[in-house]
PDB file with SEQRES, HELIX, SHEET and CRYST1 records, atoms N, CA, C and O in Angstrom:
SEQRES   1 A   58  MET PHE GLU PHE ASP GLN TYR LEU GLY PHE LEU SER PHE          
SEQRES   2 A   58  LEU THR ILE LEU THR ILE GLY PHE TRP LEU MET ILE PHE          
SEQRES   3 A   58  LEU LEU ALA PHE VAL ILE PRO TYR TRP LEU VAL GLY ALA          
SEQRES   4 A   58  PHE ARG GLU TYR LEU LYS TYR GLY ARG SER ALA GLU LYS          
SEQRES   5 A   58  VAL LYS GLU LEU ASN LYS                                      
HELIX    1 AA1 PHE A    4  PHE A   26  1                                  23    
HELIX    2 AA2 LEU A   27  VAL A   31  3                                   5    
HELIX    3 AA3 ILE A   32  ASN A   57  1                                  26    
CRYST1    1.000    1.000    1.000  90.00  90.00  90.00 P 1           1          
ATOM      1  N   MET A   1     137.645  84.722 106.313  1.00  0.00           N  
ATOM      2  CA  MET A   1     136.435  84.764 105.701  1.00  0.00           C  
ATOM      3  C   MET A   1     136.323  85.736 104.665  1.00  0.00           C  
ATOM      4  O   MET A   1     136.633  85.340 103.542  1.00  0.00           O  
ATOM      5  N   PHE A   2     135.931  86.983 104.792  1.00  0.00           N  
ATOM      6  CA  PHE A   2     135.969  88.003 103.922  1.00  0.00           C  
ATOM      7  C   PHE A   2     137.163  89.058 104.199  1.00  0.00           C  
ATOM      8  O   PHE A   2     137.476  89.345 105.354  1.00  0.00           O  
ATOM      9  N   GLU A   3     137.772  89.584 103.145  1.00  0.00           N  
ATOM     10  CA  GLU A   3     138.707  90.608 103.217  1.00  0.00           C  
ATOM     11  C   GLU A   3     137.941  91.915 103.223  1.00  0.00           C  
ATOM     12  O   GLU A   3     136.766  91.934 102.856  1.00  0.00           O  
ATOM     13  N   PHE A   4     138.569  93.009 103.627  1.00  0.00           N  
ATOM     14  CA  PHE A   4     137.886  94.301 103.639  1.00  0.00           C  
ATOM     15  C   PHE A   4     137.273  94.731 102.324  1.00  0.00           C  
ATOM     16  O   PHE A   4     136.112  95.131 102.237  1.00  0.00           O  
ATOM     17  N   ASP A   5     138.148  94.625 101.263  1.00  0.00           N  
ATOM     18  CA  ASP A   5     137.709  95.093  99.925  1.00  0.00           C  
ATOM     19  C   ASP A   5     136.487  94.175  99.428  1.00  0.00           C  
ATOM     20  O   ASP A   5     135.607  94.706  98.751  1.00  0.00           O  
ATOM     21  N   GLN A   6     136.418  92.883  99.731  1.00  0.00           N  
ATOM     22  CA  GLN A   6     135.293  92.039  99.457  1.00  0.00           C  
ATOM     23  C   GLN A   6     134.163  92.501 100.159  1.00  0.00           C  
ATOM     24  O   GLN A   6     133.099  92.614  99.549  1.00  0.00           O  
ATOM     25  N   TYR A   7     134.254  92.830 101.543  1.00  0.00           N  
ATOM     26  CA  TYR A   7     133.142  93.320 102.334  1.00  0.00           C  
ATOM     27  C   TYR A   7     132.600  94.609 101.777  1.00  0.00           C  
ATOM     28  O   TYR A   7     131.390  94.836 101.798  1.00  0.00           O  
ATOM     29  N   LEU A   8     133.468  95.449 101.283  1.00  0.00           N  
ATOM     30  CA  LEU A   8     132.994  96.781 100.719  1.00  0.00           C  
ATOM     31  C   LEU A   8     132.113  96.502  99.414  1.00  0.00           C  
ATOM     32  O   LEU A   8     131.031  97.046  99.195  1.00  0.00           O  
ATOM     33  N   GLY A   9     132.716  95.607  98.611  1.00  0.00           N  
ATOM     34  CA  GLY A   9     132.052  95.148  97.465  1.00  0.00           C  
ATOM     35  C   GLY A   9     130.626  94.588  97.605  1.00  0.00           C  
ATOM     36  O   GLY A   9     129.698  94.846  96.838  1.00  0.00           O  
ATOM     37  N   PHE A  10     130.575  93.853  98.597  1.00  0.00           N  
ATOM     38  CA  PHE A  10     129.334  93.088  98.915  1.00  0.00           C  
ATOM     39  C   PHE A  10     128.310  94.117  99.428  1.00  0.00           C  
ATOM     40  O   PHE A  10     127.135  94.018  99.075  1.00  0.00           O  
ATOM     41  N   LEU A  11     128.731  95.139 100.281  1.00  0.00           N  
ATOM     42  CA  LEU A  11     127.826  96.070 100.717  1.00  0.00           C  
ATOM     43  C   LEU A  11     127.392  96.911  99.637  1.00  0.00           C  
ATOM     44  O   LEU A  11     126.197  97.181  99.521  1.00  0.00           O  
ATOM     45  N   SER A  12     128.324  97.388  98.769  1.00  0.00           N  
ATOM     46  CA  SER A  12     127.909  98.180  97.648  1.00  0.00           C  
ATOM     47  C   SER A  12     126.883  97.471  96.726  1.00  0.00           C  
ATOM     48  O   SER A  12     125.951  98.051  96.169  1.00  0.00           O  
ATOM     49  N   PHE A  13     127.170  96.113  96.626  1.00  0.00           N  
ATOM     50  CA  PHE A  13     126.150  95.385  95.851  1.00  0.00           C  
ATOM     51  C   PHE A  13     124.847  95.368  96.423  1.00  0.00           C  
ATOM     52  O   PHE A  13     123.872  95.597  95.708  1.00  0.00           O  
ATOM     53  N   LEU A  14     124.709  95.086  97.812  1.00  0.00           N  
ATOM     54  CA  LEU A  14     123.453  95.120  98.431  1.00  0.00           C  
ATOM     55  C   LEU A  14     122.808  96.416  98.448  1.00  0.00           C  
ATOM     56  O   LEU A  14     121.578  96.455  98.445  1.00  0.00           O  
ATOM     57  N   THR A  15     123.547  97.570  98.468  1.00  0.00           N  
ATOM     58  CA  THR A  15     123.036  98.952  98.421  1.00  0.00           C  
ATOM     59  C   THR A  15     122.322  99.085  97.072  1.00  0.00           C  
ATOM     60  O   THR A  15     121.142  99.426  96.998  1.00  0.00           O  
ATOM     61  N   ILE A  16     123.072  98.805  96.025  1.00  0.00           N  
ATOM     62  CA  ILE A  16     122.504  98.989  94.543  1.00  0.00           C  
ATOM     63  C   ILE A  16     121.236  98.099  94.380  1.00  0.00           C  
ATOM     64  O   ILE A  16     120.236  98.469  93.765  1.00  0.00           O  
ATOM     65  N   LEU A  17     121.364  96.962  94.955  1.00  0.00           N  
ATOM     66  CA  LEU A  17     120.223  96.044  94.758  1.00  0.00           C  
ATOM     67  C   LEU A  17     118.919  96.540  95.513  1.00  0.00           C  
ATOM     68  O   LEU A  17     117.788  96.384  95.052  1.00  0.00           O  
ATOM     69  N   THR A  18     119.176  97.107  96.633  1.00  0.00           N  
ATOM     70  CA  THR A  18     118.075  97.520  97.495  1.00  0.00           C  
ATOM     71  C   THR A  18     117.590  98.875  96.858  1.00  0.00           C  
ATOM     72  O   THR A  18     116.376  99.073  96.816  1.00  0.00           O  
ATOM     73  N   ILE A  19     118.421  99.782  96.379  1.00  0.00           N  
ATOM     74  CA  ILE A  19     118.012 100.971  95.801  1.00  0.00           C  
ATOM     75  C   ILE A  19     117.203 100.571  94.513  1.00  0.00           C  
ATOM     76  O   ILE A  19     116.174 101.209  94.289  1.00  0.00           O  
ATOM     77  N   GLY A  20     117.556  99.626  93.695  1.00  0.00           N  
ATOM     78  CA  GLY A  20     116.860  99.209  92.567  1.00  0.00           C  
ATOM     79  C   GLY A  20     115.529  98.738  92.880  1.00  0.00           C  
ATOM     80  O   GLY A  20     114.537  99.128  92.265  1.00  0.00           O  
ATOM     81  N   PHE A  21     115.493  97.862  93.876  1.00  0.00           N  
ATOM     82  CA  PHE A  21     114.161  97.254  94.384  1.00  0.00           C  
ATOM     83  C   PHE A  21     113.132  98.310  94.827  1.00  0.00           C  
ATOM     84  O   PHE A  21     111.951  98.243  94.484  1.00  0.00           O  
ATOM     85  N   TRP A  22     113.604  99.236  95.562  1.00  0.00           N  
ATOM     86  CA  TRP A  22     112.726 100.219  96.138  1.00  0.00           C  
ATOM     87  C   TRP A  22     112.219 101.286  94.925  1.00  0.00           C  
ATOM     88  O   TRP A  22     111.083 101.761  94.912  1.00  0.00           O  
ATOM     89  N   LEU A  23     113.159 101.556  94.001  1.00  0.00           N  
ATOM     90  CA  LEU A  23     112.874 102.365  92.871  1.00  0.00           C  
ATOM     91  C   LEU A  23     111.740 101.683  92.065  1.00  0.00           C  
ATOM     92  O   LEU A  23     110.812 102.347  91.605  1.00  0.00           O  
ATOM     93  N   MET A  24     111.835 100.349  91.906  1.00  0.00           N  
ATOM     94  CA  MET A  24     110.897  99.644  91.132  1.00  0.00           C  
ATOM     95  C   MET A  24     109.639  99.599  91.780  1.00  0.00           C  
ATOM     96  O   MET A  24     108.634  99.627  91.070  1.00  0.00           O  
ATOM     97  N   ILE A  25     109.523  99.532  93.071  1.00  0.00           N  
ATOM     98  CA  ILE A  25     108.196  99.593  93.879  1.00  0.00           C  
ATOM     99  C   ILE A  25     107.677 100.893  93.611  1.00  0.00           C  
ATOM    100  O   ILE A  25     106.573 101.008  93.079  1.00  0.00           O  
ATOM    101  N   PHE A  26     108.448 102.007  93.964  1.00  0.00           N  
ATOM    102  CA  PHE A  26     108.050 103.271  93.844  1.00  0.00           C  
ATOM    103  C   PHE A  26     107.350 103.619  92.457  1.00  0.00           C  
ATOM    104  O   PHE A  26     106.259 104.187  92.412  1.00  0.00           O  
ATOM    105  N   LEU A  27     108.078 103.227  91.315  1.00  0.00           N  
ATOM    106  CA  LEU A  27     107.613 103.391  90.022  1.00  0.00           C  
ATOM    107  C   LEU A  27     106.303 102.676  89.754  1.00  0.00           C  
ATOM    108  O   LEU A  27     105.377 103.275  89.207  1.00  0.00           O  
ATOM    109  N   LEU A  28     106.204 101.415  90.126  1.00  0.00           N  
ATOM    110  CA  LEU A  28     105.000 100.611  89.972  1.00  0.00           C  
ATOM    111  C   LEU A  28     103.833 101.138  90.784  1.00  0.00           C  
ATOM    112  O   LEU A  28     102.679 101.062  90.362  1.00  0.00           O  
ATOM    113  N   ALA A  29     104.132 101.642  91.886  1.00  0.00           N  
ATOM    114  CA  ALA A  29     103.005 101.900  92.815  1.00  0.00           C  
ATOM    115  C   ALA A  29     102.473 103.417  92.671  1.00  0.00           C  
ATOM    116  O   ALA A  29     101.325 103.738  92.980  1.00  0.00           O  
ATOM    117  N   PHE A  30     103.428 104.302  92.173  1.00  0.00           N  
ATOM    118  CA  PHE A  30     102.925 105.744  92.297  1.00  0.00           C  
ATOM    119  C   PHE A  30     103.144 106.361  90.878  1.00  0.00           C  
ATOM    120  O   PHE A  30     102.181 106.920  90.354  1.00  0.00           O  
ATOM    121  N   VAL A  31     104.263 106.306  90.257  1.00  0.00           N  
ATOM    122  CA  VAL A  31     104.570 107.109  89.166  1.00  0.00           C  
ATOM    123  C   VAL A  31     103.887 106.569  88.012  1.00  0.00           C  
ATOM    124  O   VAL A  31     103.273 107.389  87.329  1.00  0.00           O  
ATOM    125  N   ILE A  32     103.866 105.297  87.637  1.00  0.00           N  
ATOM    126  CA  ILE A  32     103.143 104.807  86.481  1.00  0.00           C  
ATOM    127  C   ILE A  32     101.559 104.972  86.680  1.00  0.00           C  
ATOM    128  O   ILE A  32     100.893 105.416  85.744  1.00  0.00           O  
ATOM    129  N   PRO A  33     101.045 104.672  87.708  1.00  0.00           N  
ATOM    130  CA  PRO A  33      99.495 104.971  87.881  1.00  0.00           C  
ATOM    131  C   PRO A  33      99.239 106.509  87.821  1.00  0.00           C  
ATOM    132  O   PRO A  33      98.229 106.906  87.239  1.00  0.00           O  
ATOM    133  N   TYR A  34     100.044 107.333  88.354  1.00  0.00           N  
ATOM    134  CA  TYR A  34      99.864 108.772  88.224  1.00  0.00           C  
ATOM    135  C   TYR A  34      99.886 109.137  86.728  1.00  0.00           C  
ATOM    136  O   TYR A  34      98.994 109.843  86.256  1.00  0.00           O  
ATOM    137  N   TRP A  35     100.891 108.664  85.982  1.00  0.00           N  
ATOM    138  CA  TRP A  35     100.978 109.012  84.475  1.00  0.00           C  
ATOM    139  C   TRP A  35      99.742 108.574  83.852  1.00  0.00           C  
ATOM    140  O   TRP A  35      99.100 109.327  83.120  1.00  0.00           O  
ATOM    141  N   LEU A  36      99.346 107.262  84.142  1.00  0.00           N  
ATOM    142  CA  LEU A  36      98.257 106.719  83.389  1.00  0.00           C  
ATOM    143  C   LEU A  36      96.891 107.534  83.620  1.00  0.00           C  
ATOM    144  O   LEU A  36      96.148 107.789  82.673  1.00  0.00           O  
ATOM    145  N   VAL A  37      96.613 107.920  84.920  1.00  0.00           N  
ATOM    146  CA  VAL A  37      95.441 108.668  85.168  1.00  0.00           C  
ATOM    147  C   VAL A  37      95.546 109.965  84.546  1.00  0.00           C  
ATOM    148  O   VAL A  37      94.580 110.433  83.942  1.00  0.00           O  
ATOM    149  N   GLY A  38      96.688 110.611  84.649  1.00  0.00           N  
ATOM    150  CA  GLY A  38      96.772 112.011  84.062  1.00  0.00           C  
ATOM    151  C   GLY A  38      96.613 111.915  82.614  1.00  0.00           C  
ATOM    152  O   GLY A  38      95.937 112.763  82.030  1.00  0.00           O  
ATOM    153  N   ALA A  39      97.218 110.881  81.931  1.00  0.00           N  
ATOM    154  CA  ALA A  39      96.918 110.793  80.453  1.00  0.00           C  
ATOM    155  C   ALA A  39      95.446 110.594  80.110  1.00  0.00           C  
ATOM    156  O   ALA A  39      94.912 111.172  79.164  1.00  0.00           O  
ATOM    157  N   PHE A  40      94.810 109.737  80.935  1.00  0.00           N  
ATOM    158  CA  PHE A  40      93.407 109.493  80.740  1.00  0.00           C  
ATOM    159  C   PHE A  40      92.510 110.702  80.881  1.00  0.00           C  
ATOM    160  O   PHE A  40      91.583 110.910  80.098  1.00  0.00           O  
ATOM    161  N   ARG A  41      92.830 111.559  81.981  1.00  0.00           N  
ATOM    162  CA  ARG A  41      92.054 112.692  82.184  1.00  0.00           C  
ATOM    163  C   ARG A  41      92.412 113.752  81.088  1.00  0.00           C  
ATOM    164  O   ARG A  41      91.541 114.522  80.683  1.00  0.00           O  
ATOM    165  N   GLU A  42      93.570 113.789  80.654  1.00  0.00           N  
ATOM    166  CA  GLU A  42      93.878 114.673  79.482  1.00  0.00           C  
ATOM    167  C   GLU A  42      93.165 114.229  78.278  1.00  0.00           C  
ATOM    168  O   GLU A  42      92.597 115.084  77.598  1.00  0.00           O  
ATOM    169  N   TYR A  43      93.127 113.031  77.945  1.00  0.00           N  
ATOM    170  CA  TYR A  43      92.339 112.538  76.812  1.00  0.00           C  
ATOM    171  C   TYR A  43      90.939 112.814  76.886  1.00  0.00           C  
ATOM    172  O   TYR A  43      90.309 113.172  75.891  1.00  0.00           O  
ATOM    173  N   LEU A  44      90.375 112.654  78.105  1.00  0.00           N  
ATOM    174  CA  LEU A  44      88.945 112.941  78.281  1.00  0.00           C  
ATOM    175  C   LEU A  44      88.703 114.483  77.999  1.00  0.00           C  
ATOM    176  O   LEU A  44      87.771 114.863  77.289  1.00  0.00           O  
ATOM    177  N   LYS A  45      89.548 115.293  78.566  1.00  0.00           N  
ATOM    178  CA  LYS A  45      89.417 116.732  78.602  1.00  0.00           C  
ATOM    179  C   LYS A  45      89.586 117.280  77.122  1.00  0.00           C  
ATOM    180  O   LYS A  45      88.727 117.997  76.609  1.00  0.00           O  
ATOM    181  N   TYR A  46      90.749 116.897  76.470  1.00  0.00           N  
ATOM    182  CA  TYR A  46      91.012 117.459  75.145  1.00  0.00           C  
ATOM    183  C   TYR A  46      90.395 116.699  74.015  1.00  0.00           C  
ATOM    184  O   TYR A  46      90.186 117.257  72.937  1.00  0.00           O  
ATOM    185  N   GLY A  47      90.061 115.295  74.248  1.00  0.00           N  
ATOM    186  CA  GLY A  47      89.366 114.513  73.267  1.00  0.00           C  
ATOM    187  C   GLY A  47      88.042 115.093  72.949  1.00  0.00           C  
ATOM    188  O   GLY A  47      87.711 115.243  71.773  1.00  0.00           O  
ATOM    189  N   ARG A  48      87.234 115.443  73.968  1.00  0.00           N  
ATOM    190  CA  ARG A  48      85.921 116.011  73.743  1.00  0.00           C  
ATOM    191  C   ARG A  48      85.977 117.290  73.034  1.00  0.00           C  
ATOM    192  O   ARG A  48      85.108 117.528  72.195  1.00  0.00           O  
ATOM    193  N   SER A  49      87.008 118.238  73.304  1.00  0.00           N  
ATOM    194  CA  SER A  49      87.122 119.531  72.702  1.00  0.00           C  
ATOM    195  C   SER A  49      87.429 119.277  71.278  1.00  0.00           C  
ATOM    196  O   SER A  49      86.856 119.972  70.439  1.00  0.00           O  
ATOM    197  N   ALA A  50      88.276 118.351  70.900  1.00  0.00           N  
ATOM    198  CA  ALA A  50      88.697 118.042  69.540  1.00  0.00           C  
ATOM    199  C   ALA A  50      87.472 117.622  68.824  1.00  0.00           C  
ATOM    200  O   ALA A  50      87.238 118.056  67.695  1.00  0.00           O  
ATOM    201  N   GLU A  51      86.729 116.848  69.392  1.00  0.00           N  
ATOM    202  CA  GLU A  51      85.333 116.397  68.719  1.00  0.00           C  
ATOM    203  C   GLU A  51      84.568 117.504  68.337  1.00  0.00           C  
ATOM    204  O   GLU A  51      84.062 117.527  67.214  1.00  0.00           O  
ATOM    205  N   LYS A  52      84.396 118.566  69.249  1.00  0.00           N  
ATOM    206  CA  LYS A  52      83.595 119.623  69.118  1.00  0.00           C  
ATOM    207  C   LYS A  52      84.191 120.533  67.884  1.00  0.00           C  
ATOM    208  O   LYS A  52      83.463 121.106  67.074  1.00  0.00           O  
ATOM    209  N   VAL A  53      85.587 120.574  67.867  1.00  0.00           N  
ATOM    210  CA  VAL A  53      86.238 121.464  66.891  1.00  0.00           C  
ATOM    211  C   VAL A  53      85.873 120.816  65.467  1.00  0.00           C  
ATOM    212  O   VAL A  53      85.458 121.501  64.531  1.00  0.00           O  
ATOM    213  N   LYS A  54      86.067 119.443  65.397  1.00  0.00           N  
ATOM    214  CA  LYS A  54      85.742 118.670  64.181  1.00  0.00           C  
ATOM    215  C   LYS A  54      84.284 118.998  63.731  1.00  0.00           C  
ATOM    216  O   LYS A  54      84.061 119.302  62.559  1.00  0.00           O  
ATOM    217  N   GLU A  55      83.367 118.939  64.597  1.00  0.00           N  
ATOM    218  CA  GLU A  55      81.841 119.202  64.276  1.00  0.00           C  
ATOM    219  C   GLU A  55      81.743 120.599  63.846  1.00  0.00           C  
ATOM    220  O   GLU A  55      81.018 120.825  62.877  1.00  0.00           O  
ATOM    221  N   LEU A  56      82.379 121.610  64.432  1.00  0.00           N  
ATOM    222  CA  LEU A  56      82.218 123.011  63.983  1.00  0.00           C  
ATOM    223  C   LEU A  56      82.835 123.252  62.591  1.00  0.00           C  
ATOM    224  O   LEU A  56      82.389 124.126  61.848  1.00  0.00           O  
ATOM    225  N   ASN A  57      83.851 122.472  62.260  1.00  0.00           N  
ATOM    226  CA  ASN A  57      84.499 122.778  60.935  1.00  0.00           C  
ATOM    227  C   ASN A  57      83.641 121.996  59.833  1.00  0.00           C  
ATOM    228  O   ASN A  57      83.897 122.292  58.666  1.00  0.00           O  
ATOM    229  N   LYS A  58      82.796 121.170  60.031  1.00  0.00           N  
ATOM    230  CA  LYS A  58      82.010 120.564  59.051  1.00  0.00           C  
ATOM    231  C   LYS A  58      80.990 121.424  58.472  1.00  0.00           C  
ATOM    232  O   LYS A  58      80.240 120.989  57.598  1.00  0.00           O  
TER     233      LYS A  58                                                      
END                                                                             
């Protein structure tokens, strides 16, 4: 059926595929929403202060 080197190749393929799958789930579930929420909060925080600076300079 399988020789030993084919078996190791198949296991390494499954390992890489599984790592990629869980990495994609982690990125989509935690990292990207964290980044977007942080960017939105920073925009709200510094966007308002930038508007105040523009008003003071007029």
